[in-house]
C-alpha positions as a LaTeX table, in Angstrom:
\begin{tabular}{lrrr}
\hline
Residue & $x$ (\AA) & $y$ (\AA) & $z$ (\AA) \\
\hline
Unk1 & 30.35 & $-49.50$ & 25.13 \\
Unk2 & 28.63 & $-48.59$ & 28.41 \\
Unk3 & 25.60 & $-47.33$ & 26.50 \\
Unk4 & 25.39 & $-50.59$ & 24.54 \\
Unk5 & 25.47 & $-52.52$ & 27.82 \\
Unk6 & 22.90 & $-50.22$ & 29.41 \\
Unk7 & 20.55 & $-50.72$ & 26.44 \\
Unk8 & 20.97 & $-54.48$ & 26.52 \\
Unk9 & 22.94 & $-54.57$ & 23.28 \\
Unk10 & 26.35 & $-55.30$ & 24.79 \\
Unk11 & 26.34 & $-59.00$ & 23.92 \\
Unk12 & 25.25 & $-58.27$ & 20.34 \\
Unk13 & 27.97 & $-55.73$ & 19.58 \\
Unk14 & 31.55 & $-56.57$ & 18.65 \\
Unk15 & 33.82 & $-53.57$ & 19.15 \\
Unk16 & 36.69 & $-53.33$ & 16.67 \\
Unk17 & 38.12 & $-49.83$ & 16.77 \\
Unk18 & 40.77 & $-50.52$ & 14.14 \\
Unk19 & 41.10 & $-53.33$ & 11.64 \\
Unk20 & 43.78 & $-53.97$ & 9.06 \\
Unk21 & 42.34 & $-53.74$ & 5.55 \\
Unk22 & 42.74 & $-57.47$ & 4.97 \\
Unk23 & 40.53 & $-58.22$ & 7.99 \\
Unk24 & 37.82 & $-55.68$ & 7.17 \\
Unk25 & 36.11 & $-57.51$ & 4.30 \\
Unk26 & 34.94 & $-60.59$ & 6.29 \\
Unk27 & 33.60 & $-58.36$ & 9.06 \\
Unk28 & 31.59 & $-56.29$ & 6.61 \\
Unk29 & 30.40 & $-59.37$ & 4.71 \\
Unk30 & 28.83 & $-60.70$ & 7.91 \\
Unk31 & 27.66 & $-57.44$ & 9.47 \\
Unk32 & 23.96 & $-56.79$ & 9.98 \\
Unk33 & 24.62 & $-53.05$ & 10.02 \\
Unk34 & 27.40 & $-50.51$ & 10.33 \\
Unk35 & 27.51 & $-47.56$ & 12.71 \\
Unk36 & 29.26 & $-44.25$ & 12.01 \\
Unk37 & 28.49 & $-41.88$ & 14.88 \\
Unk38 & 30.43 & $-38.85$ & 13.69 \\
Unk39 & 30.52 & $-35.82$ & 15.95 \\
Unk40 & 29.42 & $-32.36$ & 14.84 \\
Unk41 & 32.93 & $-30.91$ & 14.89 \\
Unk42 & 34.18 & $-28.18$ & 12.57 \\
Unk43 & 36.20 & $-30.79$ & 10.64 \\
Unk44 & 33.10 & $-32.90$ & 9.99 \\
Unk45 & 30.64 & $-30.08$ & 9.34 \\
Unk46 & 32.50 & $-27.09$ & 7.89 \\
Unk47 & 35.62 & $-28.59$ & 6.32 \\
Unk48 & 33.83 & $-31.82$ & 5.44 \\
Unk49 & 35.10 & $-35.28$ & 6.05 \\
Unk50 & 35.24 & $-38.25$ & 3.70 \\
Unk51 & 33.49 & $-41.01$ & 5.65 \\
Unk52 & 35.14 & $-43.94$ & 3.88 \\
Unk53 & 33.65 & $-46.36$ & 6.42 \\
Unk54 & 30.18 & $-45.40$ & 5.19 \\
Unk55 & 31.10 & $-45.95$ & 1.52 \\
Unk56 & 32.77 & $-49.28$ & 2.34 \\
Unk57 & 29.65 & $-50.39$ & 4.20 \\
Unk58 & 27.38 & $-49.51$ & 1.27 \\
Unk59 & 29.69 & $-51.35$ & $-1.12$ \\
Unk60 & 29.41 & $-54.45$ & 1.08 \\
Unk61 & 25.62 & $-54.16$ & 1.08 \\
Unk62 & 25.47 & $-53.22$ & 4.76 \\
Unk63 & 22.93 & $-50.61$ & 5.89 \\
Unk64 & 24.39 & $-47.73$ & 7.88 \\
Unk65 & 23.36 & $-45.88$ & 11.02 \\
Unk66 & 25.26 & $-42.60$ & 10.85 \\
Unk67 & 25.24 & $-39.03$ & 12.05 \\
Unk68 & 23.16 & $-36.68$ & 9.93 \\
Unk69 & 25.99 & $-34.46$ & 8.69 \\
Unk70 & 26.42 & $-32.86$ & 5.22 \\
Unk71 & 29.16 & $-35.23$ & 3.99 \\
Unk72 & 27.16 & $-38.27$ & 5.12 \\
Unk73 & 23.98 & $-36.97$ & 3.46 \\
Unk74 & 25.86 & $-37.00$ & 0.16 \\
Unk75 & 26.30 & $-40.76$ & 0.58 \\
Unk76 & 23.28 & $-42.03$ & 2.54 \\
Unk77 & 19.64 & $-41.13$ & 2.06 \\
Unk78 & 17.78 & $-41.44$ & 5.36 \\
Unk79 & 15.44 & $-44.41$ & 5.27 \\
Unk80 & 16.86 & $-45.75$ & 1.99 \\
Unk81 & 20.43 & $-47.03$ & 2.54 \\
Unk82 & 20.32 & $-46.59$ & 6.31 \\
Unk83 & 19.26 & $-44.29$ & 9.11 \\
Unk84 & 20.63 & $-40.82$ & 9.75 \\
Unk85 & 20.42 & $-39.55$ & 13.31 \\
Unk86 & 21.27 & $-36.20$ & 14.89 \\
Unk87 & 24.99 & $-36.00$ & 15.70 \\
Unk88 & 26.15 & $-36.30$ & 19.29 \\
Unk89 & 22.92 & $-38.05$ & 20.34 \\
Unk90 & 23.85 & $-41.57$ & 21.49 \\
Unk91 & 20.25 & $-42.44$ & 22.46 \\
Unk92 & 19.12 & $-41.72$ & 18.88 \\
Unk93 & 21.94 & $-43.90$ & 17.53 \\
Unk94 & 20.86 & $-46.71$ & 19.86 \\
Unk95 & 17.21 & $-46.35$ & 18.80 \\
Unk96 & 18.13 & $-46.56$ & 15.11 \\
Unk97 & 20.26 & $-49.64$ & 15.77 \\
Unk98 & 17.42 & $-51.32$ & 17.69 \\
Unk99 & 14.95 & $-50.60$ & 14.89 \\
Unk100 & 17.19 & $-52.17$ & 12.26 \\
Unk101 & 17.90 & $-55.20$ & 14.46 \\
Unk102 & 14.20 & $-55.74$ & 15.22 \\
Unk103 & 12.97 & $-55.30$ & 11.63 \\
Unk104 & 15.08 & $-57.61$ & 9.44 \\
Unk105 & 12.96 & $-57.04$ & 6.34 \\
Unk106 & 13.62 & $-53.30$ & 6.57 \\
Unk107 & 17.31 & $-53.97$ & 7.12 \\
Unk108 & 17.45 & $-56.30$ & 4.10 \\
Unk109 & 15.69 & $-53.70$ & 1.91 \\
Unk110 & 18.24 & $-51.10$ & 3.02 \\
Unk111 & 21.11 & $-53.54$ & 2.42 \\
Unk112 & 20.01 & $-54.05$ & $-1.20$ \\
Unk113 & 19.60 & $-50.29$ & $-1.67$ \\
Unk114 & 23.04 & $-49.69$ & $-0.11$ \\
Unk115 & 24.76 & $-52.04$ & $-2.54$ \\
Unk116 & 22.85 & $-50.61$ & $-5.52$ \\
Unk117 & 23.81 & $-47.05$ & $-4.52$ \\
Unk118 & 27.47 & $-47.98$ & $-4.11$ \\
Unk119 & 27.59 & $-49.59$ & $-7.54$ \\
Unk120 & 25.65 & $-46.78$ & $-9.22$ \\
Unk121 & 27.27 & $-43.75$ & $-7.59$ \\
Unk122 & 30.64 & $-44.81$ & $-6.18$ \\
Unk123 & 31.93 & $-47.54$ & $-8.49$ \\
Unk124 & 34.82 & $-47.24$ & $-10.92$ \\
Unk125 & 32.56 & $-46.78$ & $-13.95$ \\
Unk126 & 30.93 & $-43.72$ & $-12.39$ \\
Unk127 & 34.26 & $-42.34$ & $-11.15$ \\
Unk128 & 35.88 & $-42.72$ & $-14.58$ \\
Unk129 & 32.86 & $-41.09$ & $-16.24$ \\
Unk130 & 33.01 & $-38.10$ & $-13.88$ \\
Unk131 & 36.76 & $-37.75$ & $-14.40$ \\
Unk132 & 36.33 & $-37.84$ & $-18.17$ \\
Unk133 & 33.72 & $-35.09$ & $-17.86$ \\
Unk134 & 36.21 & $-32.95$ & $-15.94$ \\
Unk135 & 38.88 & $-33.48$ & $-18.60$ \\
Unk136 & 36.40 & $-32.69$ & $-21.38$ \\
Unk137 & 35.46 & $-29.46$ & $-19.63$ \\
Unk138 & 39.11 & $-28.41$ & $-19.66$ \\
Unk139 & 39.51 & $-28.78$ & $-23.44$ \\
Unk140 & 39.42 & $-25.61$ & $-25.50$ \\
Unk141 & 35.88 & $-25.17$ & $-26.66$ \\
Unk142 & 35.08 & $-25.60$ & $-30.34$ \\
Unk143 & 32.73 & $-22.65$ & $-29.93$ \\
Unk144 & 35.64 & $-20.28$ & $-29.23$ \\
Unk145 & 37.27 & $-19.54$ & $-32.58$ \\
Unk146 & 41.02 & $-19.28$ & $-32.76$ \\
Unk147 & 42.66 & $-16.20$ & $-34.30$ \\
Unk148 & 42.32 & $-16.24$ & $-38.08$ \\
Unk149 & 45.41 & $-17.27$ & $-40.02$ \\
Unk150 & 46.64 & $-14.94$ & $-42.78$ \\
Unk151 & 45.79 & $-15.93$ & $-46.32$ \\
Unk152 & 47.91 & $-15.48$ & $-49.42$ \\
Unk153 & 46.02 & $-12.27$ & $-50.13$ \\
Unk154 & 46.69 & $-11.01$ & $-46.57$ \\
Unk155 & 50.39 & $-10.93$ & $-45.74$ \\
Unk156 & 51.50 & $-12.12$ & $-42.33$ \\
Unk157 & 52.11 & $-8.97$ & $-40.31$ \\
Unk158 & 54.45 & $-10.75$ & $-37.93$ \\
Unk159 & 58.15 & $-10.18$ & $-38.42$ \\
Unk160 & 61.39 & $-10.54$ & $-36.57$ \\
Unk161 & 60.93 & $-6.99$ & $-35.30$ \\
Unk162 & 57.62 & $-7.90$ & $-33.70$ \\
Unk163 & 54.02 & $-7.39$ & $-34.75$ \\
Unk164 & 53.16 & $-4.45$ & $-36.97$ \\
Unk165 & 50.28 & $-2.32$ & $-35.85$ \\
Unk166 & 48.10 & $-0.30$ & $-38.18$ \\
Unk167 & 46.97 & 3.03 & $-36.80$ \\
Unk168 & 44.11 & 4.83 & $-38.46$ \\
\hline
\end{tabular}
């Protein structure tokens, strides 16, 4: 908050650290941009985080200014759906915010790209398709033949005593 004030953005920023889900939608619907300044911690870099805020912003058609971390790069392409900045660099976050506030046509282009990306890559249709692919990959393959069944000419070698083994 102090940095926003120092950069002259204090009056243009509304700080809401937590919002109930029911209150989130109107905020996103009216937001010019969303900011996700994730830190470069082990949880965010090595273990990976799931930045739901970023996905929610894209779905609402809101461009994102976020830390350039691996899990965020899977969701936002720098310069397309938003701006990615080095983590733990507040001045770079502020610069990216200023650019998007000062260039509304760029922000609107990113907003449209954000919504399109959310629909294309993170919507239910895509999720269901990916899940079906996973289930299909778990089916026994038609290319792997099952053991041949005995025919009338070949007696079944199984018996109550167990399988019979021929030794040559």
